C-alpha positions in Angstrom: 16.0 123.2 123.0 14.6 121.1 120.1 17.1 118.9 118.2 16.1 120.5 114.8 17.3 123.9 116.1 20.5 122.3 117.3 21.0 120.7 113.9 20.6 124.1 112.2 23.2 125.6 114.6 25.6 122.8 113.5 25.4 123.2 109.8 27.3 126.5 109.4 30.4 124.6 110.7 30.3 122.7 107.4 32.0 125.7 105.7 34.3 126.3 108.6 35.4 122.7 108.6 36.1 122.8 104.9 38.1 126.0 104.7 40.0 125.1 107.9 40.9 121.7 106.5 42.1 123.2 103.3 44.4 125.6 105.1 45.7 123.4 107.9 45.4 119.8 106.6 45.8 120.1 102.9 47.6 123.2 101.7 50.1 123.4 104.5 51.6 120.2 103.2 51.5 121.5 99.6 53.4 124.6 100.6 56.0 122.9 102.7 56.6 119.6 100.8 55.5 120.3 97.1 56.6 124.0 96.9 59.5 124.0 99.4 58.3 127.1 101.3 59.9 127.5 104.7 58.0 125.7 107.4 58.6 128.7 109.7 56.7 131.0 107.3 53.8 128.5 107.2 53.9 128.3 111.0 53.9 132.1 111.2 50.7 132.2 109.1 49.0 129.8 111.5 50.2 131.9 114.5 49.0 135.2 112.9 45.5 133.9 112.1 45.2 132.7 115.7 46.4 136.0 117.0 43.7 137.8 115.1 41.4 136.5 117.9 42.2 139.7 119.7 39.6 141.3 117.5 36.9 139.2 119.0 36.2 141.6 121.9 35.8 144.4 119.4 33.6 142.3 117.1 31.5 141.2 120.1 31.1 144.8 121.2 29.9 145.9 117.8 27.4 142.9 117.6 26.0 143.9 121.0 25.4 147.4 119.9 24.5 147.1 116.2 21.7 145.3 114.5 21.4 144.5 110.8 17.8 143.8 109.6 16.9 143.4 113.3 19.5 140.7 113.9 22.7 141.1 115.9 24.4 137.7 115.4 23.4 136.0 112.2 24.5 138.8 109.8 28.0 138.9 111.4 28.2 135.1 111.1 27.7 135.4 107.4 30.1 138.4 107.0 32.8 136.6 108.9 32.3 133.3 107.0 32.5 135.0 103.6 35.6 137.0 104.6 37.4 133.9 105.8 36.4 131.8 102.8 37.2 134.4 100.1 40.5 135.4 101.9 42.0 132.0 101.0 41.3 132.2 97.3 44.6 134.1 96.5 46.6 131.5 98.4 47.1 128.8 95.6 48.3 131.6 93.3 50.6 133.5 95.7 52.3 130.4 97.2 53.6 129.0 93.8 54.8 132.5 92.9 56.7 132.7 96.1 58.2 129.3 95.5 59.3 130.5 92.0 61.3 133.4 93.6 58.8 136.3 94.0 59.6 137.2 97.6 56.9 139.9 97.7 54.4 137.0 97.8 55.5 136.2 101.4 53.7 139.5 102.3 50.6 138.3 100.5 50.6 135.1 102.4 50.8 137.0 105.7 48.0 139.3 104.6 45.9 136.3 103.7 46.5 134.9 107.2 45.4 138.3 108.7 42.2 138.6 106.7 41.3 134.9 107.2 41.9 135.2 110.9 39.7 138.3 111.2 36.8 136.6 109.4 37.3 133.3 111.2 37.3 135.2 114.6 34.2 137.2 113.7 32.2 134.2 112.6 33.2 132.1 115.6 32.4 134.9 118.1 29.0 135.5 116.4 28.0 131.9 116.5 29.2 131.2 120.0 27.3 134.3 121.2 24.1 133.2 119.4 24.4 129.7 121.0 25.0 131.3 124.4 21.9 133.5 124.1 19.4 130.9 122.8 20.6 128.2 125.3 20.4 130.6 128.3 18.6 128.7 131.0 18.3 125.6 128.9 19.1 122.3 130.5 20.6 120.8 127.4 23.2 123.6 126.8 26.0 121.1 127.3 24.6 118.7 124.6 24.1 121.6 122.2 27.7 122.7 122.7 28.8 119.1 122.2 26.8 118.7 119.0 28.2 121.8 117.4 31.8 121.1 118.3 31.6 117.4 117.3 30.1 118.5 114.0 33.0 121.0 113.5 35.6 118.3 114.0 33.7 115.9 111.8 33.3 118.5 109.1 37.0 119.0 109.0 37.7 115.3 108.9 35.1 114.7 106.2 36.4 117.6 104.1 40.0 116.3 104.3 38.9 112.8 103.2 36.8 114.3 100.3 39.6 116.4 99.1 42.0 113.4 99.3 39.6 111.3 97.2 39.3 114.1 94.6 43.1 114.4 94.4 43.6 110.6 94.2 41.1 110.1 91.4 42.7 113.0 89.5 46.2 111.5 90.0 45.0 108.2 88.6 43.5 109.8 85.6 46.8 111.7 85.0 48.8 108.4 85.0 49.9 108.1 88.6 48.2 105.1 90.2 47.7 104.8 93.9 50.8 103.5 95.7 53.2 104.6 92.9 56.2 106.4 94.5 58.6 106.7 91.5 60.0 110.1 90.7 57.7 110.3 87.6 54.6 109.5 89.6 55.5 111.9 92.4 56.0 114.7 89.8 52.5 113.9 88.3 50.9 114.0 91.8 52.6 117.3 92.6 51.4 118.9 89.3 47.8 117.6 89.8 47.7 118.9 93.3 48.9 122.4 92.2 46.4 122.5 89.3 43.4 121.6 91.4 44.1 123.8 94.4 42.6 127.0 93.0 39.4 125.2 92.2 39.2 123.6 95.6 39.7 127.0 97.3 37.0 128.5 95.1 34.5 125.9 96.3 35.0 127.2 99.9 32.6 130.2 99.7 30.0 128.0 98.0 30.1 125.3 100.7 30.2 128.0 103.4 27.0 129.6 102.0 25.2 126.3 101.7 26.0 125.4 105.3 25.0 128.9 106.5 21.5 129.1 104.9 19.7 126.7 107.3 20.5 128.9 110.3 18.4 131.7 108.9 15.4 132.2 111.2 17.0 130.7 114.3 17.9 134.1 115.8 14.9 136.1 117.2 14.5 139.4 115.3 14.5 142.4 117.6 11.4 144.5 117.8 11.3 148.3 117.7 11.5 148.6 121.5 14.5 146.3 121.7 16.2 148.0 118.8 15.8 151.3 120.6 17.5 149.9 123.7 20.4 148.6 121.6 20.8 152.0 119.9 21.0 153.8 123.3 23.9 151.8 124.5 27.2 153.6 125.1 29.5 154.4 122.2 32.1 151.9 121.0 35.2 152.7 123.1 37.4 149.6 122.8 39.9 150.7 125.4 37.1 151.1 127.9 35.7 147.7 126.9 39.0 145.9 127.6 39.5 147.9 130.8 36.0 147.0 132.2 36.4 143.3 131.4 39.9 142.9 132.9 39.3 145.1 135.9 36.8 142.5 137.0 38.8 140.1 139.2 36.5 137.2 138.3 36.9 137.9 134.5 40.7 138.0 135.0 40.7 134.6 136.7 38.5 133.0 134.1 40.5 134.4 131.3 43.6 132.8 132.9 41.7 129.5 133.3 41.0 129.4 129.6 44.4 130.6 128.6 46.4 128.3 130.8 44.3 125.2 130.0 44.4 125.8 126.2 48.1 126.5 126.3 48.7 123.3 128.2 46.4 121.2 126.0 47.8 122.4 122.7 51.6 122.2 123.4 51.3 118.7 121.8 49.6 119.9 118.6 52.6 120.0 116.2 55.1 117.8 118.0 53.0 114.6 118.4 53.9 113.2 114.9 57.7 114.1 115.3 57.5 112.5 118.7 56.3 109.2 117.3 58.9 109.3 114.5 61.9 110.3 116.6 61.3 108.4 119.8 59.6 105.2 118.5 60.9 105.2 114.9 57.4 105.2 113.4 56.8 105.6 109.7 54.6 108.5 108.4 51.7 106.0 107.9 51.9 105.2 111.6 52.4 108.8 113.0 49.4 110.0 110.9 47.2 107.8 113.1 48.2 109.3 116.4 46.0 112.4 116.0 43.2 110.2 114.7 43.3 108.0 117.9 43.2 111.2 120.1 40.5 112.8 117.9 38.2 109.8 118.0 38.4 109.7 121.8 37.7 113.4 121.9 34.6 113.1 119.8 33.4 110.1 121.8 33.9 111.9 125.1 32.1 115.0 123.9 29.1 113.0 122.8 28.9 111.0 126.0 29.3 114.0 128.3 26.9 116.1 126.2 24.2 113.5 126.7 24.9 113.1 130.4 25.0 116.8 131.1 21.6 117.2 129.5 20.1 114.4 131.6 22.0 114.9 134.9 22.5 118.0 136.8 26.3 118.0 136.7 28.1 121.3 137.4 30.0 122.6 134.4 33.0 123.4 136.7 33.1 119.7 137.7 33.0 118.6 134.1 35.9 121.0 133.2 37.9 119.8 136.2 37.5 116.2 135.3 38.6 116.9 131.8 41.6 118.9 132.9 42.7 116.2 135.3 42.2 113.4 132.8 44.2 115.4 130.3 47.0 115.8 132.9 47.0 112.0 133.4 47.2 111.5 129.6 50.2 113.9 129.3 51.9 112.1 132.2 51.6 108.8 130.4 53.0 110.4 127.2 55.9 111.8 129.2 56.6 108.5 130.9 56.4 106.7 127.5 59.2 108.9 126.3 61.4 108.2 129.3 60.7 104.5 129.5 60.4 104.0 125.7 57.1 102.1 126.0 55.0 102.4 122.9 51.8 100.8 124.5 52.0 103.6 127.1 52.0 106.1 124.2 48.7 104.8 122.9 47.3 104.7 126.4 48.3 108.3 126.9 46.6 109.3 123.7 43.3 107.5 124.7 43.3 109.2 128.1 44.3 112.6 126.7 41.7 112.5 123.9 39.0 111.6 126.4 40.1 114.4 128.8 40.1 117.0 126.1 36.6 116.0 125.0 35.3 116.2 128.6 37.1 119.5 129.2 35.8 121.1 126.0 32.2 120.6 127.1 32.7 121.9 130.6 34.9 124.9 129.6 32.7 126.0 126.6 29.5 125.8 128.7 31.2 127.8 131.4 32.3 130.4 128.8 28.6 130.9 128.0 27.7 131.1 131.6 30.3 133.8 132.2 28.3 136.4 130.3 25.6 139.0 131.1 22.7 140.1 128.9 23.7 143.0 126.6 27.5 142.2 126.8 27.4 138.5 125.7 29.3 139.3 122.4 32.0 141.2 124.2 32.5 138.6 126.9 32.4 135.6 124.5 34.9 137.5 122.4 37.2 137.8 125.4 37.0 134.1 126.2 37.5 133.2 122.5 40.5 135.5 122.4 42.0 133.7 125.3 41.4 130.3 123.7 42.7 131.1 120.2 45.7 133.2 121.4 46.7 130.4 123.8 46.5 127.7 121.1 48.5 129.8 118.7 51.2 130.6 121.2 51.3 127.0 122.4 52.0 125.7 118.8 54.8 128.3 118.4 56.2 127.7 121.8 56.3 123.9 121.5 58.3 124.2 118.2 60.8 126.6 119.9 61.1 124.3 122.9 61.7 121.3 120.7 64.4 123.1 118.6 66.2 124.5 121.8 65.9 121.1 123.6 67.4 119.2 120.7 70.4 121.5 120.7 70.9 121.2 124.4 70.3 117.5 124.9 71.1 116.0 121.5 68.7 113.1 122.3 65.1 114.1 121.7 63.6 111.8 124.3 64.0 114.0 127.3 62.8 117.1 125.3 59.4 115.5 124.6 59.2 114.3 128.2 59.8 117.8 129.5 57.2 119.4 127.1 54.6 116.8 128.1 55.5 117.4 131.7 54.9 121.1 131.3 51.4 120.3 130.0 50.7 118.2 133.1 51.6 121.2 135.3 49.5 123.6 133.3 46.4 121.3 133.4 46.7 121.0 137.2 47.2 124.8 137.5 44.0 125.3 135.5 42.0 123.2 138.0 43.4 125.3 140.8 42.5 128.5 139.1 39.0 127.2 138.3 38.4 126.9 142.1 38.5 130.7 142.3 35.8 131.2 139.6 32.3 132.1 140.8 29.8 132.6 138.1 27.2 134.6 140.1 29.9 136.8 141.6 31.2 137.5 138.1 27.8 138.4 136.8 27.1 140.7 139.8 30.4 142.5 139.4 30.0 142.8 135.6 26.5 144.3 135.9 27.8 146.8 138.4 30.8 147.8 136.4 28.9 148.1 133.2 26.0 149.9 134.9 23.4 147.5 133.3 20.1 146.1 134.5 19.5 142.4 134.4 16.9 142.8 131.6 19.0 145.1 129.4 19.4 142.4 126.6 
């Protein structure tokens, strides 16, 4: 597939990266630190928006059977993107009201999370399905997947940096120079942040629309005959859709591969910084670099593997297995670093883990696209996306619970972190064992038979 087309597929992630960074990298800190909102409520918002991924099968089924202006994917990408970006606009108004004592605003925050999660899931499923369809049979599918996901990560990082620069300049103009930590300066910075947040969230839909526009024309418009085929497909019975998917033994196994691997990989997501602080006595300036080390290695690995997979005939299962095993090795190093209290081993573990996650992302995402059939691509991509998002949300919640329980049982946090990282090792290895049971051709055959579809029923 031409690089220009790949580049156009990347650009809608500009808006996703911005609104995601605003929610999870900027305003989460504002809510917890500046406004004093309970971290549990903020964590619940994250969990809820992740759990909205259960709607992806429904969204995918609608997209498989409904066309707008002759298109089945692009319109739903735009609808989901606009829902997600507009959903966050009430947040910088509701959160301060909650902090001021209006408890009803906690319901508003949860509604914001639900609506944002629905739009986020719809957009993600539509774009993943579009990529799956236009890269079907293409040798460079892996590199396309790598490019889109690397750009997603970079968009989030760049958005966070840009917002930080805007806030820093505003703080300086307001009389709080960089590096000033007096009570007066901190109060000024807090007020500046709260004043700018509504504007920064209002920019979200604009950036999202600008990033979306270049993708127009990438999706092939259906002709009248193809629209007639779409219109004749069975009615939208969601219970039947879930039943058909999960009665397929190959679909069940692959669903578990995605769920188990993502759960294992993301157990570290919210405990990595506390781990550095509690075990190695790192300052905030030091712990903030831990995710950066891992993220850089993830991006590097995705780029390298994306290029290699487009030039060499490497099985996607093999790539995913390499990634899972490397991730297991990284978690093992992190667990040992906690037991042995060796900080160099911590950084070695982050390098290995980040590399493994990058490799696994390419293999697993490419396999998700292979584990589809024409005419049901949206439904099936929705199922895999649901497994991925649900697992990451539950992993974040579970690791927090394990940390709290472990602290109360052991007192010393070191063995708690070692145990959590050890669980991730076991889950990554389990994912490799489950992967051995996945057969793409058998899955496609069983799915076509169960759905009663012909090969060319796209």
